[in-house]
C-alpha positions as CSV (number, residue, x, y, z in Angstrom):
1,M,-29.7,3.8,84.5
2,A,-29.1,0.4,83.0
3,R,-32.0,-1.9,82.9
4,H,-31.4,-5.5,84.0
5,V,-33.5,-8.1,82.3
6,A,-33.6,-11.5,83.9
7,R,-33.1,-14.3,81.4
8,A,-34.5,-17.7,82.1
9,R,-32.0,-20.5,82.4
10,R,-31.5,-22.6,79.3
11,T,-33.2,-25.9,79.3
12,R,-31.3,-29.1,78.5
13,T,-33.0,-29.3,75.1
14,E,-32.0,-25.7,74.3
15,R,-28.4,-26.4,75.3
16,T,-28.3,-29.5,73.2
17,L,-29.8,-27.6,70.2
18,L,-27.1,-24.9,70.6
19,G,-24.4,-27.6,70.7
20,L,-25.7,-29.2,67.6
21,E,-26.0,-25.9,65.8
22,F,-22.6,-24.5,66.7
23,G,-20.9,-27.9,66.4
24,T,-22.3,-28.4,62.9
25,A,-21.5,-24.8,61.9
26,A,-17.8,-25.3,63.0
27,S,-17.5,-28.6,61.2
28,A,-19.0,-27.3,58.0
29,L,-17.1,-24.0,58.1
30,G,-13.8,-25.8,58.9
31,G,-14.3,-28.7,56.4
32,G,-15.5,-26.4,53.7
33,I,-12.6,-24.0,54.0
34,L,-10.1,-26.8,54.0
35,L,-11.7,-28.2,50.8
36,A,-11.7,-24.8,49.2
37,L,-8.0,-24.2,50.1
38,R,-6.9,-27.5,48.8
39,P,-9.4,-28.5,46.1
40,D,-7.4,-31.8,45.5
41,G,-8.9,-32.8,48.9
42,A,-5.4,-33.4,50.5
43,F,-6.2,-31.7,53.8
44,L,-9.2,-34.0,54.4
45,H,-8.0,-37.1,52.4
46,A,-11.0,-36.5,50.1
47,D,-10.4,-38.1,46.8
48,P,-11.7,-35.9,43.9
49,H,-12.4,-39.1,42.0
50,V,-15.6,-39.6,44.0
51,L,-17.0,-36.4,42.4
52,R,-17.1,-38.1,39.0
53,R,-21.0,-38.3,38.9
54,T,-21.3,-34.6,39.9
55,P,-20.8,-31.4,38.0
56,F,-17.6,-30.8,40.0
57,T,-14.1,-31.7,39.0
58,N,-12.4,-30.8,42.3
59,W,-13.5,-29.8,45.9
60,R,-13.2,-26.0,45.6
61,V,-16.9,-25.2,44.8
62,P,-18.3,-28.0,47.0
63,G,-16.1,-26.7,49.9
64,L,-17.3,-23.1,49.4
65,L,-20.9,-24.3,49.2
66,L,-20.5,-26.4,52.4
67,A,-18.9,-23.5,54.3
68,A,-21.3,-20.8,53.1
69,G,-24.5,-22.8,53.0
70,C,-24.3,-25.3,55.7
71,G,-21.8,-23.6,57.9
72,G,-23.4,-20.2,57.5
73,G,-26.9,-21.6,58.0
74,F,-26.1,-23.4,61.2
75,L,-24.1,-20.4,62.5
76,A,-27.1,-18.2,61.9
77,A,-29.4,-20.7,63.6
78,G,-27.1,-20.9,66.6
79,V,-26.7,-17.2,67.0
80,L,-30.5,-16.7,66.7
81,T,-31.1,-19.5,69.2
82,L,-28.6,-18.1,71.6
83,G,-30.4,-14.7,71.5
84,R,-33.8,-16.4,71.7
85,H,-34.8,-14.6,68.6
86,R,-38.2,-15.3,67.1
87,A,-36.6,-16.3,63.8
88,A,-34.5,-19.0,65.5
89,R,-36.9,-21.8,64.9
90,P,-37.6,-21.4,61.2
91,V,-33.9,-20.8,60.5
92,A,-32.9,-23.9,62.5
93,V,-35.6,-26.0,60.7
94,A,-34.3,-24.7,57.3
95,A,-30.7,-25.5,58.2
96,G,-31.6,-29.0,59.4
97,T,-33.7,-29.7,56.4
98,A,-31.0,-28.5,54.0
99,L,-28.4,-30.7,55.8
100,I,-30.7,-33.7,55.4
101,G,-31.0,-32.9,51.7
102,L,-27.3,-32.4,51.3
103,E,-26.5,-35.7,52.8
104,A,-29.1,-37.5,50.7
105,W,-27.6,-35.9,47.6
106,E,-24.1,-37.0,48.6
107,V,-25.3,-40.6,49.1
108,A,-27.0,-40.5,45.7
109,F,-24.3,-38.9,43.6
110,V,-21.0,-39.1,45.5
111,E,-20.8,-42.2,47.7
112,F,-22.1,-43.4,51.1
113,Q,-20.0,-42.8,54.1
114,P,-21.1,-43.3,57.7
115,L,-20.4,-39.6,58.5
116,E,-23.2,-38.7,56.1
117,A,-25.7,-40.8,58.0
118,M,-24.5,-39.1,61.3
119,F,-24.9,-35.6,59.9
120,A,-28.4,-36.5,58.4
121,G,-29.3,-37.5,61.9
122,V,-28.0,-34.2,63.3
123,G,-30.2,-32.4,60.7
124,A,-33.2,-34.5,61.7
125,A,-32.5,-33.8,65.4
126,V,-32.3,-30.0,64.8
127,V,-35.6,-30.1,62.7
């Protein structure tokens, strides 16, 4: 006999968190894959010249790091939050903190763009 377990409704805060986690995962996965596929940045109009103060000569490795690290981290956080797993909170905090660090690194070594400030705010909201 199947056992039915009643699940509590999700709060507004939980729904917002899920939206931030899955939205950020989708953005990072999509953007990272597009950068890796076209390392000249053509798909996203990302000029490789802005990488001059970094160890990267094109967008392939940064794109893969964005997709795997940020996209994968936020996807894991979203899935765990969705399942109300006990590891959801520490994974979400780690993903948010990593995103804040990534955006700070980009401002310091690449160049400031308003989108970076927005994503740093998303990271802070998740944390």
